[in-house]
LUMTI-837997 format. One record per residue (C-alpha): residue number from 1; x, y, z. Coordinates in nm, 2 decimals, padded with zeros to 4 digits, m for minus. Example, Ala and Ser with C-alpha at 12.3 -4.5 7.8 and 13.67 -1.06 7.14 Angstrom:
2
[r 1, [01.23, m00.45, 00.78]]
[r 2, [01.37, m00.11, 00.71]]
END
This chain:
571
[r 1, [00.07, m00.79, m01.60]]
[r 2, [m00.24, m00.59, m01.57]]
[r 3, [m00.43, m00.57, m01.24]]
[r 4, [m00.81, m00.60, m01.22]]
[r 5, [m00.99, m00.29, m01.10]]
[r 6, [m01.34, m00.21, m01.03]]
[r 7, [m01.50, 00.11, m01.16]]
[r 8, [m01.62, 00.24, m00.83]]
[r 9, [m01.49, 00.58, m00.71]]
[r 10, [m01.30, 00.45, m00.41]]
[r 11, [m01.07, 00.21, m00.59]]
[r 12, [m00.72, 00.29, m00.47]]
[r 13, [m00.57, 00.28, m00.81]]
[r 14, [m00.41, 00.51, m01.06]]
[r 15, [m00.47, 00.86, m01.13]]
[r 16, [m00.73, 01.12, m01.19]]
[r 17, [m00.84, 01.42, m01.39]]
[r 18, [m01.01, 01.73, m01.33]]
[r 19, [m01.29, 01.95, m01.22]]
[r 20, [m01.34, 02.32, m01.24]]
[r 21, [m01.50, 02.34, m00.89]]
[r 22, [m01.26, 02.29, m00.60]]
[r 23, [m01.30, 02.23, m00.23]]
[r 24, [m01.22, 02.52, 00.00]]
[r 25, [m00.92, 02.33, 00.12]]
[r 26, [m00.74, 02.44, m00.19]]
[r 27, [m00.63, 02.27, m00.52]]
[r 28, [m00.29, 02.16, m00.65]]
[r 29, [m00.19, 02.05, m00.99]]
[r 30, [m00.35, 02.09, m01.33]]
[r 31, [m00.69, 02.22, m01.41]]
[r 32, [m00.73, 01.96, m01.69]]
[r 33, [m01.09, 01.86, m01.78]]
[r 34, [m01.03, 01.65, m02.09]]
[r 35, [m00.85, 01.32, m02.17]]
[r 36, [m00.52, 01.37, m02.34]]
[r 37, [m00.44, 01.25, m02.69]]
[r 38, [m00.11, 01.15, m02.86]]
[r 39, [00.16, 01.41, m02.85]]
[r 40, [00.01, 01.60, m02.56]]
[r 41, [00.20, 01.72, m02.25]]
[r 42, [00.17, 01.44, m02.00]]
[r 43, [00.30, 01.66, m01.72]]
[r 44, [m00.05, 01.79, m01.71]]
[r 45, [m00.16, 01.46, m01.57]]
[r 46, [00.07, 01.45, m01.27]]
[r 47, [m00.01, 01.61, m00.93]]
[r 48, [00.18, 01.48, m00.62]]
[r 49, [00.31, 01.78, m00.43]]
[r 50, [00.66, 01.68, m00.50]]
[r 51, [00.92, 01.75, m00.22]]
[r 52, [01.27, 01.62, m00.15]]
[r 53, [01.27, 01.37, 00.14]]
[r 54, [01.53, 01.57, 00.32]]
[r 55, [01.28, 01.86, 00.35]]
[r 56, [01.01, 01.65, 00.52]]
[r 57, [00.94, 01.58, 00.88]]
[r 58, [01.11, 01.25, 00.98]]
[r 59, [00.86, 01.01, 01.12]]
[r 60, [00.48, 01.04, 01.13]]
[r 61, [00.20, 00.83, 01.01]]
[r 62, [m00.02, 00.79, 00.70]]
[r 63, [m00.34, 00.60, 00.69]]
[r 64, [m00.49, 00.51, 00.35]]
[r 65, [m00.81, 00.33, 00.24]]
[r 66, [m00.86, 00.02, 00.02]]
[r 67, [m01.17, m00.13, m00.11]]
[r 68, [m01.06, m00.48, m00.01]]
[r 69, [m00.78, m00.64, 00.18]]
[r 70, [m00.72, m01.01, 00.09]]
[r 71, [m00.82, m01.28, 00.13]]
[r 72, [m00.56, m01.40, m00.12]]
[r 73, [m00.23, m01.21, m00.10]]
[r 74, [m00.05, m01.37, m00.40]]
[r 75, [m00.04, m01.10, m00.66]]
[r 76, [00.08, m01.35, m00.93]]
[r 77, [m00.23, m01.56, m00.90]]
[r 78, [m00.57, m01.49, m01.05]]
[r 79, [m00.74, m01.47, m00.71]]
[r 80, [m00.48, m01.22, m00.59]]
[r 81, [m00.45, m01.01, m00.91]]
[r 82, [m00.62, m00.69, m00.80]]
[r 83, [m00.51, m00.33, m00.79]]
[r 84, [m00.59, m00.31, m00.42]]
[r 85, [m00.36, m00.60, m00.34]]
[r 86, [m00.08, m00.44, m00.53]]
[r 87, [m00.13, m00.11, m00.36]]
[r 88, [m00.12, m00.28, m00.02]]
[r 89, [00.20, m00.48, m00.08]]
[r 90, [00.42, m00.24, m00.28]]
[r 91, [00.56, m00.06, 00.04]]
[r 92, [00.66, m00.40, 00.19]]
[r 93, [00.73, m00.61, m00.12]]
[r 94, [00.85, m00.42, m00.43]]
[r 95, [01.07, m00.72, m00.52]]
[r 96, [00.76, m00.92, m00.60]]
[r 97, [00.53, m00.65, m00.74]]
[r 98, [00.44, m00.71, m01.10]]
[r 99, [00.27, m00.38, m01.17]]
[r 100, [00.24, m00.04, m01.02]]
[r 101, [00.55, 00.14, m01.14]]
[r 102, [00.80, m00.09, m00.96]]
[r 103, [00.87, m00.46, m00.94]]
[r 104, [01.17, m00.69, m00.93]]
[r 105, [01.44, m00.58, m01.17]]
[r 106, [01.25, m00.28, m01.30]]
[r 107, [01.11, 00.07, m01.22]]
[r 108, [00.90, 00.30, m01.44]]
[r 109, [00.90, 00.67, m01.46]]
[r 110, [00.59, 00.90, m01.50]]
[r 111, [00.58, 00.87, m01.88]]
[r 112, [00.64, 00.50, m01.89]]
[r 113, [01.02, 00.47, m01.95]]
[r 114, [01.15, 00.16, m01.79]]
[r 115, [01.50, 00.13, m01.63]]
[r 116, [01.67, m00.12, m01.40]]
[r 117, [01.59, m00.09, m01.03]]
[r 118, [01.92, m00.08, m00.85]]
[r 119, [01.77, m00.19, m00.52]]
[r 120, [01.74, m00.54, m00.67]]
[r 121, [01.91, m00.54, m01.01]]
[r 122, [02.21, m00.32, m01.06]]
[r 123, [02.22, m00.38, m01.44]]
[r 124, [02.04, m00.57, m01.71]]
[r 125, [02.22, m00.62, m02.04]]
[r 126, [02.08, m00.79, m02.35]]
[r 127, [02.26, m00.93, m02.65]]
[r 128, [02.12, m01.11, m02.96]]
[r 129, [02.34, m01.34, m03.16]]
[r 130, [02.24, m01.59, m03.43]]
[r 131, [01.87, m01.53, m03.35]]
[r 132, [01.91, m01.61, m02.98]]
[r 133, [01.91, m01.37, m02.69]]
[r 134, [02.13, m01.37, m02.38]]
[r 135, [02.03, m01.14, m02.09]]
[r 136, [02.28, m01.08, m01.81]]
[r 137, [02.15, m00.95, m01.48]]
[r 138, [02.37, m00.83, m01.20]]
[r 139, [02.18, m00.86, m00.87]]
[r 140, [02.25, m00.61, m00.59]]
[r 141, [02.48, m00.80, m00.35]]
[r 142, [02.28, m00.67, m00.05]]
[r 143, [01.94, m00.78, m00.18]]
[r 144, [01.80, m01.03, 00.07]]
[r 145, [01.45, m01.15, 00.16]]
[r 146, [01.33, m01.08, 00.52]]
[r 147, [01.39, m01.44, 00.62]]
[r 148, [01.76, m01.41, 00.52]]
[r 149, [01.73, m01.59, 00.19]]
[r 150, [01.95, m01.41, m00.07]]
[r 151, [01.78, m01.27, m00.37]]
[r 152, [01.99, m01.45, m00.63]]
[r 153, [01.97, m01.69, m00.92]]
[r 154, [01.74, m01.92, m00.73]]
[r 155, [01.46, m01.66, m00.71]]
[r 156, [01.50, m01.60, m01.09]]
[r 157, [01.48, m01.97, m01.16]]
[r 158, [01.18, m02.02, m00.94]]
[r 159, [01.00, m01.72, m01.10]]
[r 160, [01.06, m01.87, m01.45]]
[r 161, [00.96, m02.22, m01.35]]
[r 162, [00.63, m02.10, m01.21]]
[r 163, [00.54, m01.85, m01.48]]
[r 164, [00.65, m02.02, m01.79]]
[r 165, [00.34, m02.22, m01.85]]
[r 166, [m00.03, m02.23, m01.73]]
[r 167, [m00.02, m02.61, m01.76]]
[r 168, [00.20, m02.68, m01.46]]
[r 169, [m00.07, m02.65, m01.20]]
[r 170, [00.00, m02.29, m01.09]]
[r 171, [m00.30, m02.06, m01.12]]
[r 172, [m00.10, m01.78, m01.29]]
[r 173, [m00.25, m01.48, m01.46]]
[r 174, [m00.03, m01.51, m01.77]]
[r 175, [00.29, m01.68, m01.88]]
[r 176, [00.39, m01.36, m02.06]]
[r 177, [00.73, m01.39, m02.22]]
[r 178, [00.85, m01.66, m01.99]]
[r 179, [00.75, m01.93, m02.24]]
[r 180, [01.04, m01.81, m02.45]]
[r 181, [01.30, m01.85, m02.18]]
[r 182, [01.53, m02.15, m02.24]]
[r 183, [01.74, m02.14, m01.93]]
[r 184, [01.82, m01.94, m01.62]]
[r 185, [02.17, m02.01, m01.48]]
[r 186, [02.43, m01.86, m01.25]]
[r 187, [02.71, m01.67, m01.40]]
[r 188, [03.03, m01.59, m01.22]]
[r 189, [02.83, m01.61, m00.89]]
[r 190, [02.47, m01.67, m00.78]]
[r 191, [02.43, m01.29, m00.79]]
[r 192, [02.49, m01.29, m01.16]]
[r 193, [02.20, m01.43, m01.36]]
[r 194, [02.23, m01.55, m01.72]]
[r 195, [01.90, m01.59, m01.90]]
[r 196, [01.89, m01.75, m02.25]]
[r 197, [01.58, m01.74, m02.47]]
[r 198, [01.46, m01.95, m02.76]]
[r 199, [01.38, m01.63, m02.95]]
[r 200, [01.45, m01.26, m02.87]]
[r 201, [01.21, m01.12, m02.62]]
[r 202, [01.10, m00.75, m02.63]]
[r 203, [01.07, m00.54, m02.43]]
[r 204, [01.33, m00.70, m02.20]]
[r 205, [01.14, m00.57, m01.90]]
[r 206, [00.86, m00.81, m01.97]]
[r 207, [01.08, m01.06, m01.78]]
[r 208, [01.14, m01.05, m01.41]]
[r 209, [00.91, m00.75, m01.34]]
[r 210, [00.85, m00.92, m01.00]]
[r 211, [01.04, m01.21, m00.84]]
[r 212, [00.89, m01.51, m00.65]]
[r 213, [01.06, m01.63, m00.33]]
[r 214, [01.22, m01.98, m00.38]]
[r 215, [01.01, m02.12, m00.09]]
[r 216, [00.70, m02.08, m00.31]]
[r 217, [00.79, m02.40, m00.48]]
[r 218, [00.47, m02.60, m00.54]]
[r 219, [00.12, m02.54, m00.69]]
[r 220, [m00.02, m02.60, m00.34]]
[r 221, [00.18, m02.32, m00.18]]
[r 222, [00.13, m02.08, m00.48]]
[r 223, [m00.25, m02.14, m00.52]]
[r 224, [m00.35, m02.18, m00.15]]
[r 225, [m00.07, m02.07, 00.07]]
[r 226, [m00.14, m01.70, 00.06]]
[r 227, [m00.51, m01.72, 00.17]]
[r 228, [m00.52, m01.51, 00.48]]
[r 229, [m00.14, m01.51, 00.50]]
[r 230, [00.08, m01.24, 00.35]]
[r 231, [00.40, m01.43, 00.43]]
[r 232, [00.61, m01.13, 00.53]]
[r 233, [00.92, m01.35, 00.57]]
[r 234, [00.91, m01.39, 00.19]]
[r 235, [00.90, m01.01, 00.13]]
[r 236, [01.17, m00.75, 00.08]]
[r 237, [01.11, m00.37, 00.09]]
[r 238, [01.15, m00.05, 00.28]]
[r 239, [00.86, m00.14, 00.51]]
[r 240, [00.77, m00.46, 00.69]]
[r 241, [00.45, m00.60, 00.82]]
[r 242, [00.37, m00.49, 01.18]]
[r 243, [00.02, m00.62, 01.22]]
[r 244, [m00.25, m00.77, 01.00]]
[r 245, [m00.59, m00.77, 01.17]]
[r 246, [m00.83, m00.97, 00.95]]
[r 247, [m01.13, m00.89, 01.18]]
[r 248, [m01.07, m00.51, 01.17]]
[r 249, [m00.95, m00.53, 00.81]]
[r 250, [m00.64, m00.33, 00.88]]
[r 251, [m00.28, m00.37, 00.79]]
[r 252, [m00.01, m00.17, 00.97]]
[r 253, [00.36, m00.16, 00.85]]
[r 254, [00.67, 00.00, 00.99]]
[r 255, [01.02, 00.07, 00.85]]
[r 256, [01.21, m00.25, 00.77]]
[r 257, [01.54, m00.26, 00.97]]
[r 258, [01.67, m00.52, 00.72]]
[r 259, [01.62, m00.29, 00.42]]
[r 260, [01.94, m00.19, 00.24]]
[r 261, [01.80, 00.09, 00.02]]
[r 262, [01.69, 00.44, 00.11]]
[r 263, [01.52, 00.46, 00.44]]
[r 264, [01.15, 00.57, 00.45]]
[r 265, [01.05, 00.91, 00.59]]
[r 266, [00.74, 00.77, 00.77]]
[r 267, [00.74, 00.57, 01.09]]
[r 268, [00.40, 00.40, 01.02]]
[r 269, [00.17, 00.32, 00.73]]
[r 270, [m00.18, 00.18, 00.79]]
[r 271, [m00.43, 00.06, 00.53]]
[r 272, [m00.79, 00.02, 00.62]]
[r 273, [m01.06, m00.17, 00.42]]
[r 274, [m01.36, 00.06, 00.38]]
[r 275, [m01.66, 00.08, 00.16]]
[r 276, [m01.68, 00.40, m00.06]]
[r 277, [m01.92, 00.59, 00.18]]
[r 278, [m01.71, 00.49, 00.48]]
[r 279, [m01.40, 00.63, 00.31]]
[r 280, [m01.57, 00.97, 00.27]]
[r 281, [m01.67, 00.99, 00.63]]
[r 282, [m01.33, 00.87, 00.75]]
[r 283, [m01.15, 01.14, 00.55]]
[r 284, [m01.38, 01.42, 00.67]]
[r 285, [m01.32, 01.30, 01.03]]
[r 286, [m00.94, 01.29, 00.99]]
[r 287, [m00.91, 00.92, 01.02]]
[r 288, [m00.75, 00.86, 00.67]]
[r 289, [m00.52, 01.09, 00.48]]
[r 290, [m00.64, 01.05, 00.12]]
[r 291, [m00.95, 00.94, m00.07]]
[r 292, [m01.05, 00.90, m00.43]]
[r 293, [m01.35, 01.11, m00.55]]
[r 294, [m01.40, 00.99, m00.91]]
[r 295, [m01.78, 01.04, m00.92]]
[r 296, [m01.99, 01.34, m00.83]]
[r 297, [m02.14, 01.20, m00.50]]
[r 298, [m01.81, 01.17, m00.31]]
[r 299, [m01.68, 01.48, m00.47]]
[r 300, [m01.97, 01.69, m00.35]]
[r 301, [m01.96, 01.53, 00.00]]
[r 302, [m01.58, 01.60, 00.03]]
[r 303, [m01.59, 01.95, m00.12]]
[r 304, [m01.50, 02.21, 00.14]]
[r 305, [m01.33, 01.96, 00.37]]
[r 306, [m01.09, 02.14, 00.60]]
[r 307, [m00.71, 02.09, 00.54]]
[r 308, [m00.76, 01.91, 00.21]]
[r 309, [m00.61, 01.95, m00.13]]
[r 310, [m00.75, 01.82, m00.46]]
[r 311, [m00.50, 01.65, m00.68]]
[r 312, [m00.59, 01.55, m01.04]]
[r 313, [m00.46, 01.35, m01.32]]
[r 314, [m00.53, 01.06, m01.56]]
[r 315, [m00.66, 00.73, m01.43]]
[r 316, [m00.47, 00.44, m01.59]]
[r 317, [m00.78, 00.23, m01.64]]
[r 318, [m00.97, 00.07, m01.93]]
[r 319, [m01.30, m00.12, m01.90]]
[r 320, [m01.66, m00.11, m01.81]]
[r 321, [m01.78, m00.43, m01.97]]
[r 322, [m01.60, m00.74, m01.83]]
[r 323, [m01.79, m01.04, m01.97]]
[r 324, [m01.74, m01.39, m01.84]]
[r 325, [m01.75, m01.60, m02.15]]
[r 326, [m01.76, m01.92, m01.94]]
[r 327, [m02.11, m01.80, m01.82]]
[r 328, [m02.23, m01.61, m02.13]]
[r 329, [m02.11, m01.87, m02.37]]
[r 330, [m02.29, m01.77, m02.69]]
[r 331, [m02.08, m01.52, m02.89]]
[r 332, [m02.40, m01.38, m03.04]]
[r 333, [m02.52, m01.27, m02.70]]
[r 334, [m02.18, m01.11, m02.63]]
[r 335, [m02.19, m00.93, m02.96]]
[r 336, [m02.54, m00.81, m02.88]]
[r 337, [m02.40, m00.67, m02.55]]
[r 338, [m02.14, m00.47, m02.74]]
[r 339, [m02.40, m00.35, m02.99]]
[r 340, [m02.66, m00.25, m02.73]]
[r 341, [m02.43, m00.03, m02.53]]
[r 342, [m02.44, 00.35, m02.57]]
[r 343, [m02.09, 00.43, m02.43]]
[r 344, [m02.13, 00.81, m02.46]]
[r 345, [m02.45, 00.80, m02.25]]
[r 346, [m02.28, 00.58, m01.99]]
[r 347, [m01.98, 00.82, m01.97]]
[r 348, [m02.22, 01.11, m01.91]]
[r 349, [m02.36, 00.92, m01.61]]
[r 350, [m02.02, 00.83, m01.48]]
[r 351, [m01.87, 01.18, m01.53]]
[r 352, [m02.18, 01.38, m01.44]]
[r 353, [m02.07, 01.70, m01.26]]
[r 354, [m01.70, 01.64, m01.30]]
[r 355, [m01.64, 01.86, m01.60]]
[r 356, [m01.45, 01.57, m01.77]]
[r 357, [m01.46, 01.48, m02.13]]
[r 358, [m01.30, 01.20, m02.33]]
[r 359, [m01.35, 01.03, m02.67]]
[r 360, [m01.47, 00.67, m02.69]]
[r 361, [m01.16, 00.46, m02.62]]
[r 362, [m01.14, 00.14, m02.82]]
[r 363, [m00.85, m00.04, m02.65]]
[r 364, [m00.81, m00.24, m02.33]]
[r 365, [m00.43, m00.22, m02.37]]
[r 366, [m00.34, 00.15, m02.43]]
[r 367, [m00.48, 00.49, m02.35]]
[r 368, [m00.56, 00.74, m02.63]]
[r 369, [m00.26, 00.96, m02.55]]
[r 370, [m00.02, 00.67, m02.64]]
[r 371, [00.15, 00.71, m02.97]]
[r 372, [00.07, 00.34, m03.04]]
[r 373, [m00.30, 00.37, m02.97]]
[r 374, [m00.57, 00.27, m03.22]]
[r 375, [m00.95, 00.23, m03.18]]
[r 376, [m01.04, m00.14, m03.19]]
[r 377, [m01.40, m00.13, m03.07]]
[r 378, [m01.56, m00.41, m03.28]]
[r 379, [m01.91, m00.27, m03.33]]
[r 380, [m01.98, 00.04, m03.54]]
[r 381, [m02.36, 00.03, m03.55]]
[r 382, [m02.50, 00.05, m03.20]]
[r 383, [m02.84, 00.07, m03.03]]
[r 384, [m03.13, m00.16, m02.94]]
[r 385, [m03.20, m00.25, m03.31]]
[r 386, [m02.84, m00.33, m03.37]]
[r 387, [m02.84, m00.56, m03.07]]
[r 388, [m03.16, m00.74, m03.17]]
[r 389, [m03.02, m00.78, m03.52]]
[r 390, [m02.71, m00.95, m03.39]]
[r 391, [m02.93, m01.19, m03.20]]
[r 392, [m03.18, m01.24, m03.48]]
[r 393, [m02.90, m01.32, m03.72]]
[r 394, [m02.79, m01.59, m03.48]]
[r 395, [m03.14, m01.75, m03.47]]
[r 396, [m03.29, m01.57, m03.17]]
[r 397, [m03.65, m01.45, m03.17]]
[r 398, [m03.86, m01.26, m02.91]]
[r 399, [m04.06, m01.48, m02.67]]
[r 400, [m04.40, m01.38, m02.52]]
[r 401, [m04.22, m01.14, m02.28]]
[r 402, [m04.02, m00.98, m02.56]]
[r 403, [m03.69, m01.14, m02.45]]
[r 404, [m03.48, m01.27, m02.73]]
[r 405, [m03.44, m01.65, m02.70]]
[r 406, [m03.31, m01.95, m02.90]]
[r 407, [m03.41, m02.31, m02.85]]
[r 408, [m03.61, m02.21, m02.55]]
[r 409, [m03.31, m02.04, m02.38]]
[r 410, [m03.34, m01.66, m02.33]]
[r 411, [m03.06, m01.42, m02.35]]
[r 412, [m03.05, m01.37, m01.97]]
[r 413, [m02.77, m01.28, m01.73]]
[r 414, [m02.68, m01.04, m01.44]]
[r 415, [m02.44, m00.75, m01.41]]
[r 416, [m02.22, m00.76, m01.09]]
[r 417, [m02.19, m00.42, m00.93]]
[r 418, [m01.94, m00.36, m00.65]]
[r 419, [m01.96, m00.10, m00.36]]
[r 420, [m02.21, 00.15, m00.25]]
[r 421, [m02.12, 00.45, m00.46]]
[r 422, [m02.45, 00.59, m00.61]]
[r 423, [m02.30, 00.70, m00.94]]
[r 424, [m02.15, 00.36, m01.00]]
[r 425, [m02.49, 00.20, m00.93]]
[r 426, [m02.65, 00.46, m01.17]]
[r 427, [m02.39, 00.36, m01.43]]
[r 428, [m02.48, m00.01, m01.38]]
[r 429, [m02.85, 00.06, m01.39]]
[r 430, [m02.82, 00.26, m01.71]]
[r 431, [m02.62, m00.02, m01.87]]
[r 432, [m02.89, m00.26, m01.76]]
[r 433, [m03.16, m00.06, m01.93]]
[r 434, [m02.96, m00.04, m02.25]]
[r 435, [m02.91, m00.41, m02.26]]
[r 436, [m03.28, m00.47, m02.18]]
[r 437, [m03.38, m00.24, m02.47]]
[r 438, [m03.17, m00.47, m02.68]]
[r 439, [m03.39, m00.77, m02.60]]
[r 440, [m03.19, m00.92, m02.31]]
[r 441, [m03.32, m01.01, m01.97]]
[r 442, [m03.06, m00.84, m01.74]]
[r 443, [m03.06, m00.82, m01.36]]
[r 444, [m02.81, m00.67, m01.12]]
[r 445, [m02.60, m00.87, m00.87]]
[r 446, [m02.50, m00.62, m00.60]]
[r 447, [m02.18, m00.70, m00.41]]
[r 448, [m01.97, m00.53, m00.15]]
[r 449, [m01.64, m00.38, m00.25]]
[r 450, [m01.47, m00.64, m00.02]]
[r 451, [m01.60, m00.92, m00.24]]
[r 452, [m01.44, m00.79, m00.56]]
[r 453, [m01.13, m01.01, m00.56]]
[r 454, [m01.32, m01.32, m00.46]]
[r 455, [m01.59, m01.28, m00.71]]
[r 456, [m01.38, m01.17, m01.01]]
[r 457, [m01.08, m01.40, m00.93]]
[r 458, [m01.32, m01.69, m00.88]]
[r 459, [m01.51, m01.61, m01.20]]
[r 460, [m01.84, m01.60, m01.00]]
[r 461, [m02.01, m01.35, m01.23]]
[r 462, [m02.18, m01.32, m01.57]]
[r 463, [m02.08, m00.96, m01.65]]
[r 464, [m01.90, m00.71, m01.43]]
[r 465, [m01.86, m00.34, m01.42]]
[r 466, [m01.49, m00.36, m01.39]]
[r 467, [m01.17, m00.34, m01.60]]
[r 468, [m00.79, m00.34, m01.58]]
[r 469, [m00.50, m00.11, m01.53]]
[r 470, [m00.32, 00.02, m01.84]]
[r 471, [00.05, 00.02, m01.90]]
[r 472, [00.27, 00.21, m02.15]]
[r 473, [00.33, m00.10, m02.37]]
[r 474, [00.08, m00.35, m02.51]]
[r 475, [00.31, m00.65, m02.53]]
[r 476, [00.23, m00.81, m02.20]]
[r 477, [m00.14, m00.72, m02.21]]
[r 478, [m00.20, m00.87, m02.55]]
[r 479, [m00.10, m01.21, m02.41]]
[r 480, [m00.29, m01.18, m02.09]]
[r 481, [m00.61, m01.08, m02.26]]
[r 482, [m00.61, m01.25, m02.59]]
[r 483, [m00.39, m01.57, m02.59]]
[r 484, [m00.63, m01.87, m02.58]]
[r 485, [m00.41, m02.05, m02.33]]
[r 486, [m00.38, m01.77, m02.08]]
[r 487, [m00.69, m01.54, m02.09]]
[r 488, [m00.94, m01.62, m01.82]]
[r 489, [m01.22, m01.65, m02.08]]
[r 490, [m01.03, m01.92, m02.27]]
[r 491, [m01.11, m01.75, m02.59]]
[r 492, [m00.89, m01.74, m02.90]]
[r 493, [m00.74, m01.96, m03.16]]
[r 494, [m00.41, m02.10, m03.29]]
[r 495, [m00.38, m01.83, m03.56]]
[r 496, [m00.41, m01.55, m03.30]]
[r 497, [m00.18, m01.73, m03.05]]
[r 498, [00.09, m01.75, m03.32]]
[r 499, [00.06, m01.38, m03.39]]
[r 500, [00.10, m01.31, m03.02]]
[r 501, [00.40, m01.54, m02.99]]
[r 502, [00.56, m01.38, m03.29]]
[r 503, [00.52, m01.02, m03.19]]
[r 504, [00.72, m01.07, m02.87]]
[r 505, [01.03, m01.10, m03.08]]
[r 506, [00.98, m00.76, m03.26]]
[r 507, [01.25, m00.52, m03.13]]
[r 508, [01.10, m00.20, m03.27]]
[r 509, [00.85, m00.06, m03.01]]
[r 510, [00.62, 00.10, m03.27]]
[r 511, [00.61, m00.21, m03.49]]
[r 512, [00.56, m00.45, m03.19]]
[r 513, [00.28, m00.24, m03.04]]
[r 514, [00.11, m00.21, m03.39]]
[r 515, [00.11, m00.59, m03.41]]
[r 516, [m00.04, m00.61, m03.06]]
[r 517, [m00.31, m00.37, m03.15]]
[r 518, [m00.40, m00.56, m03.46]]
[r 519, [m00.43, m00.88, m03.26]]
[r 520, [m00.67, m00.70, m03.02]]
[r 521, [m00.87, m00.57, m03.31]]
[r 522, [m00.91, m00.92, m03.46]]
[r 523, [m00.98, m01.09, m03.12]]
[r 524, [m01.25, m00.83, m03.02]]
[r 525, [m01.43, m00.88, m03.36]]
[r 526, [m01.43, m01.25, m03.32]]
[r 527, [m01.50, m01.31, m02.95]]
[r 528, [m01.65, m01.00, m02.78]]
[r 529, [m01.52, m01.06, m02.43]]
[r 530, [m01.41, m00.72, m02.29]]
[r 531, [m01.54, m00.38, m02.39]]
[r 532, [m01.41, m00.03, m02.31]]
[r 533, [m01.67, 00.21, m02.20]]
[r 534, [m01.43, 00.46, m02.04]]
[r 535, [m01.08, 00.55, m01.91]]
[r 536, [m01.17, 00.84, m01.68]]
[r 537, [m01.02, 01.08, m01.43]]
[r 538, [m00.87, 01.02, m01.09]]
[r 539, [m00.96, 01.29, m00.84]]
[r 540, [m00.80, 01.26, m00.51]]
[r 541, [m00.87, 01.46, m00.19]]
[r 542, [m00.54, 01.46, 00.01]]
[r 543, [m00.46, 01.59, 00.35]]
[r 544, [m00.28, 01.92, 00.32]]
[r 545, [00.09, 01.88, 00.37]]
[r 546, [00.12, 01.52, 00.25]]
[r 547, [00.41, 01.52, 00.00]]
[r 548, [00.48, 01.29, m00.29]]
[r 549, [00.13, 01.15, m00.31]]
[r 550, [m00.12, 01.18, m00.59]]
[r 551, [m00.18, 01.10, m00.96]]
[r 552, [00.15, 00.97, m01.09]]
[r 553, [00.07, 00.82, m01.43]]
[r 554, [00.29, 00.51, m01.49]]
[r 555, [00.52, 00.56, m01.20]]
[r 556, [00.27, 00.45, m00.95]]
[r 557, [m00.08, 00.29, m00.96]]
[r 558, [m00.11, 00.34, m00.59]]
[r 559, [m00.04, 00.72, m00.62]]
[r 560, [00.29, 00.69, m00.43]]
[r 561, [00.58, 00.73, m00.67]]
[r 562, [00.83, 00.63, m00.40]]
[r 563, [00.73, 00.49, m00.07]]
[r 564, [01.06, 00.61, 00.09]]
[r 565, [00.98, 00.97, 00.02]]
[r 566, [00.61, 00.97, 00.12]]
[r 567, [00.58, 01.20, 00.42]]
[r 568, [00.46, 01.53, 00.57]]
[r 569, [00.59, 01.88, 00.51]]
[r 570, [00.76, 02.05, 00.80]]
[r 571, [00.53, 02.28, 00.99]]
END
């Protein structure tokens, strides 16, 4: 599953790439200033100050910022599906995380290779016979939720029952491959799980990348029960919730004495909800230990900060134009939006001063360095005239104010912009002007960073400057974004839905991803709902001495590859 993410420079997600100028506090990692392409050395995109846990000070505290904390803490639901929510919960609840490098039965390395996570699933074996698949999972005997409930077949059954269909009343993001699961039963014990499918499912890790506690057993609990309540008793991880202060917007966690895996180095982790400008001040004052600086304003304000390293890599992000087709219902208007946008000009605004270049990306699902990537952007001729032609061809004509309208209804909407970063606002204003030049009446709906989850999850926007995290395989993303029964825009058709269902049974990775990319190409050309303006760098200012934190590619969207090894170098 892909997490929603805003474009603003303070989003606590994924990685970052490079500048030539560095703060006086020093720089670690690569001096990369360009997006990587297929076949490139991905180690250039990793910068974490890697140290063995045994070489670090035992104990200590780390404080990190988030753009928003809550109010819905269910990461499997549309309202809780945000990158910040994942970043917040991964230290406490990796058993349930469905993105971010670790989740349930699986863990991901830097380059995207997926293996079983022995903390929860000691082994996962798949066998296909007579066109049907049997998956055998051996669950760690010690794996137990904080409330004492064993992590066993009941958790797997509950996860399947909730996620297998969007028609059962659960506000799920996507049913993924769970629709192809026929049964989930106990094997020799409740700690051996036997999964049978109606057709082979690939990749196998598209199943049970995150488990849902058996107590979350009704649409009411799933949809409403996590509003303002994290339910730490239903979690399992190396840290546990110590305090959630909704008034102060802080979450504090400490080592979990019930955790059976590697013990964390740190004695305390605190997350604080802060707007972009407040994050900069807090880092300079020593109140937080890391901050993203993905636009020139925070970078220049942070440059020269004492006791700070700059760590750079690739941001796992795709987006810029997130269109709500339930509000902008006319496909001709959506096509005109795609045609009006000058993506190169927008990237120049976004990356101004960062010495960062990248080609126009044309996929929501894969980054250009993926061997499976292809450019699926649906409009080749762009500019104001191209946008007006798309509208004219659909029966629009300019009114007395020069706005294109049809049947007395103008092509009018607002762009939602989140946070107070000046570069992000300049990006939105430039986008606004491009759309206005294309004959559309476009305003800006300015929102606080803290409103992001509520606004996007509740579909309370026309068009948003936001996007999604990007994984190493397109199989899950193609269903989440383009299946008519699961995508939030409810756009698609039976022919595309069948292609999506069929591709999940293709074992060969290259062939399956090619099929997914072809679906995206066709969907984009028909429906025009999400457009990629950029991927971009992640530039992180990190307190000197903090080890195992920073741009981590696919191993961690929260920039922490392993929460048990995050800590401070010995002085």
